[in-house]
DRENDREN-348574 format. One record per residue: residue in three letters; x, z, y of N, C-alpha, C, O in turn. Coordinates in steps of 0.2 Angstrom, whole numbers, plus 5000, padded with zeros to 4 digits. Layout:
N
alaXZYXZYXZYXZY...
This chain:
208
unk500450004994500050005000500450005006500249975011unk501050035006501550045012501749965013501849955019unk501749925008502049855009501549825014501649775018unk500849835012500349795016500349825023500349785028unk500449885025500449915031501049895035501049885041unk501649875031502249855035502049785038502349775044unk501649745035501549675039500849675042500749635046unk500449725041499749725044499649795046499249835043unk499949815051499949885054499249905057499149965058unk498849855059498249865063497649865059497049855062unk497649875052497049875048496649935050496949985052unk496049925050495549985051495550035045495850015040unk495350095046495350145041494950125035495150135029unk494450085036494050055030494450005026494450005020unk494749965030495249915026495749945023495949925017unk496049995025496650035022496350065016496650065010unk495750095016495450125010495350075005495450084999unk495050015007494949965002495549934999495549924992unk496049925003496649905000496949954995497249934990unk496950014997497250074993496950074986497250094981unk496250064986495850074980496050014975495850024969unk496349964977496449904972496949924967496849904961unk497449974968497949994963497550024957497649994951unk497150074958496850104952496350064949496350054942unk495950024953495449974950495749924945495549914940unk496249894948496549834944496949864938497049834932unk497249924939497649954933497149974927497249964922unk496549994929496050014924495749954921495749954915unk495649904925495349844922495849804918495749774912unk496449814920497049774916497149804909497349774904unk496949874909497049904902496549884897496549894891unk495949854900495449824895495449754894495349724889unk495549714900495649644900496249624903496449654908unk496549574900497249544903497049504910497149444909unk496949534915496849504921497449484925497549424927unk497949524925498649514928499149524922498949574918unk499649484922500149494916500349574916500449604921unk500449594910500649664909501249684913501349744916unk501749644914502349654918502249654925502549684929unk501749614927501649604934501149654938501149654944unk500849694934500349734937500749794941500449814946unk501349804939501749854943501849824950502049864955unk501849754951501949724957501349694960501349644964unk500749734959500149714962500149694969499949644971unk500449744973500349734980500849674983500649644987unk501449674980501849624982501649554980501649504984unk501549544973501449474970500749454971500649394970unk500349494972499649474972499249484979498949434982unk499249544981498949564987499249534993498949494997unk499949554994500249525000500349445000500249415005unk500449424994500449344993499849314996499849264999unk499249344994498549324996498549325004498249285007unk498849375007498749385014499249345018499349355024unk499649305015500049255018499549205022499749185028unk498949195020498549145023498349165030498449125035unk498149235032498049245039498649255043498549255049unk499249255040499849245044499949175047500249175052unk499649125044499649065047499049035049499048995054unk498449045046497849015047497349065048497149105044unk497049075054496549125056495849095055495649045057unk495449135051494749115050494249145056494349215057unk493849115059493349145064492749175060492649155054unk492449215063491849245060491349195059491249145062unk491049205053490549155051490849095046490449055044unk491449095046491849045041491649055034491549115032unk491549005030491349005023491948985019492248925021unk492149015014492749005010492649005003492349055000unk492848954999492748954992493448964989493948934990unk493449014984494149034981494048994974493749024969unk494448944973494448904967494948934962495548934963unk494648954956495148974951495349044953495949064952unk494949094955495149154958495449204953495749254954unk495349194946495549234941495249304942494549314942unk495649354943495349424944495149434952495049494953unk495249384956495049394963495549384968495549414973unk496049334966496549324971496649244973496649204968unk496649224979496749274985496049294988496149334993unk495549284985494849304988494749374990494549384995unk494849424985494749494987495149514993494849544997unk495849514993496249534999495949495005495949535010unk495849435005495549395011494949425013494749435019unk494449445008493849465010493849535014493449555018unk494349575011494449645015494749635022494549665027unk495149585022495549575029495049535034495049555040unk494549495031494049465035493349485034493049445030unk493149545036492449565034491849515037491349525034unk492049475042491549435045491549365042491249315045unk491949355037491949285034491649295027491749345023unk491349235025490949235018491449205013491649155014unk491549235007491949215002491549204995491149254993unk491649144992491349134986491849124981492249074981unk491949164976492449164971492249134964491749164961unk492549084962492349054956492949044951493549044953unk492749054944493349044939492949024933492349044931unk493348984929493048954922493049014917492749004911unk493449064918493549124913493049174915493249214920unk492549184912492049234914492249304914492049344919unk492749324910492949394910493349414916493249464919unk493749364918494149374924493749374930493849424934unk493349334931492949324937492449384937492249414943unk492249414931491849474931492149534934491849574937unk492849534933493249594935493249584943493149634947unk493349524946493349514953492649544956492649574961unk492149524953491449554955491449624955491149654960unk491649654950491649724949492149764954491949814957unk492649734955493149764961492849754967492849804971unk492549704969492149694975491649744976491549774982unk491249754971490749804972490949874972490749914976unk491549894969491849954969492049974976492050034978unk492349924979492649944986492149934992492349934998unk491549904990491049894995491049834999490849835005unk491349784996491349715000490649685000490349674995unk490449675006489749645006489749565008489249535008unk490349545008490449475010490749425004491049375006unk490649454998490949414992490349404987489949454986unk490349344985489949324979490449294974490949264975unk490249304967490649274962490249234957489649244956unk490549184954490149144949490649124944491249104945unk490449124937490749104932490649024931490049004929unk491048984934490948914935491548874935492048894938unk491548814933492048764934491948734941491448724943unk492548724944492448694951492148624951491748614956unk492148594946491848524945491048534946490648494948unk490848594944490048604944489848644950489248654951unk490348664955490148694961489848644966490148594968unk489248664969488948614973488948644980488648604985unk489148704982489148734988489548704993490048664991unk489448705000489848675005490148735009489948785010unk490848725010491248775013491748745019491848685019unk491948785023492448765028493148755025493448705026unk493348805020493948795017493848815010493448855008unk494348785006494448804999495148834999495648805001unk495148894996495848924995496048934987495548934983unk496648934986496848934979497548954978497948944982unk497748984972498449004971498648964965498548984959unk498948904966499348864961498948854954499148854949unk498248834955497848824949498048754946498048754940unk498148704950498348644947498648594952498748624958unk498948544951499248494956498748484962498148474960unk499048484968498548474973498148414973497548414975unk498448354971498048294971497448304966496948274968unk497548334961496948344956496448384959495848374958unk496648434963496248484966495748454971495148464972unk496148404975495748374980495248334978494648324981unk495348294972494748254969494148294968493548274968unk494248364965493748404963493348434969492748434969unk493748454974493448494980493148454986492848484990unk493348394986493148354992492448354994492248364999unk492048364988491248364989491048434992490448434994unk491448484992491248544994491448565001491348625004unk491748515005491948535012491448505017491248455016unk491248555022490848525027491148485032491748495033unk490748445036491048405041491248435047491848425050unk490848485049490948515056491448565056491448615051unk491948565060492548615061492248675065492048655071unk492448735063492248795068492948835069492948885073unk493448815066494148845067494648805070494548745071unk495148835072495648795076496048745071496248695073unk496048765065496348725059495748685056495248705055unk495948615055495348575052495148595045495548625042unk494548585043494348605037494748575031494948515032unk494748605026495148575020495348635015495048685014unk495948615012496248655006496748695009497248675013unk496748765007497348805009497648835002497248864998unk498248815000498448824993499148864994499548844997unk499148914989499848954989500148924983499948924977unk500748894984501148864979501948884979502148924984unk502248864974503048884974503448824972503148774970unk504048824974504548774972504548714977504248714983unk504848664975504848594979504248564978504048544973unk503948554984503248514984503248444986502748414987unk503848414988503948354991503548294987503248254989unk503648294980503348244976502548254976502148214976unk502348324975501648344975501248314981500648304980unk501548324987501148304993501348234995501148225001unk501748194992502048134994501448094997501548065002unk500948084993500448034995499948065000499548025003unk499948125002499548155007499948195012499648235016unk500548175013501048205018500748205025500748255029unk500348145027500148145034499548185035499348195041unk499248215030498648265030498848335029498448375029unk499448345027499648415025500148445029500648415032unk500148515029500648555033500948605028500548635024unk501548615028501848665023502248715027502648705031unk502048775025502348835028502748875023502548895018unk503348905025503748945020503649015021503649035027unk503449045016503249115016503849165018503749225020unk504449145016505049185018505149195025505549235027unk504849155029504949165036504449215039504549245045unk504049245035503549295037503649365033503549415035unk503849355026503949405022504649405019504949355017unk505049465020505749465018505849485011506449475009unk505349505007505449515000505749454996505549394998unk506149464991506449404988505949364984506049304983unk505349394982504849364978504649304982504449254979unk504649304989504349254993504849194995504649154999unk505449204992505949154994505749084993505949034997unk505449064988505248994986504448984987504248924985unk504149034989503449024990503248984996503548995001unk502648954996502448915001501648915002501348924997unk501448895008500748885009500648815011501048795016unk500148785008500048715010499348705013498848735010unk499248675019498648665022498548585021498948555024unk497948565018497848495018497148485021496648515019unk497148435026496548425029496148375025496348325022unk495448395024495048355020494548315025494148355028unk494548255025494148215030493548195026493548155021unk492948215028492348205024491948145027491448125024
């Protein structure tokens, strides 16, 4: 939790309470369902919570924005983002029912009112959103083919509507055909921990 406050010192007492509660909740659920790898659960705040919160360091969501979390697993990046943005609506989907069920239980346990969850493949999602967020679920080009139908035309944020993806490694080949529509940000410029050395955030404009 100290790690979150290091980079986000202005959190409200409610937000601090909600972030602090994630440790016990995910540890408990992980003992029943393998939501996060056994080795990784010890690094929950660095590898999952803080990683998710890279998004507001680069792209700010205005109140009333709607966001789809594609392949949320146990709730990342959706749950940390929903805590950080109480006035933004998040819909979390995943094709693995057990994992997305955990995301829903965690959201309920900490009192998040701005989160809904569905056990659903992204191909079957028909809702419309300002942004789709994801953590390295599949190659970006493949993801764009699936989610283009889910992006609304009208922009309400400073950043154009589209995909916000957290990825790692060299992305030159992956974004080669969409370079003119994409921006890449290096997380090592905002987070000093070694884990973020090769991590990146990609914003891809989706023109509907």
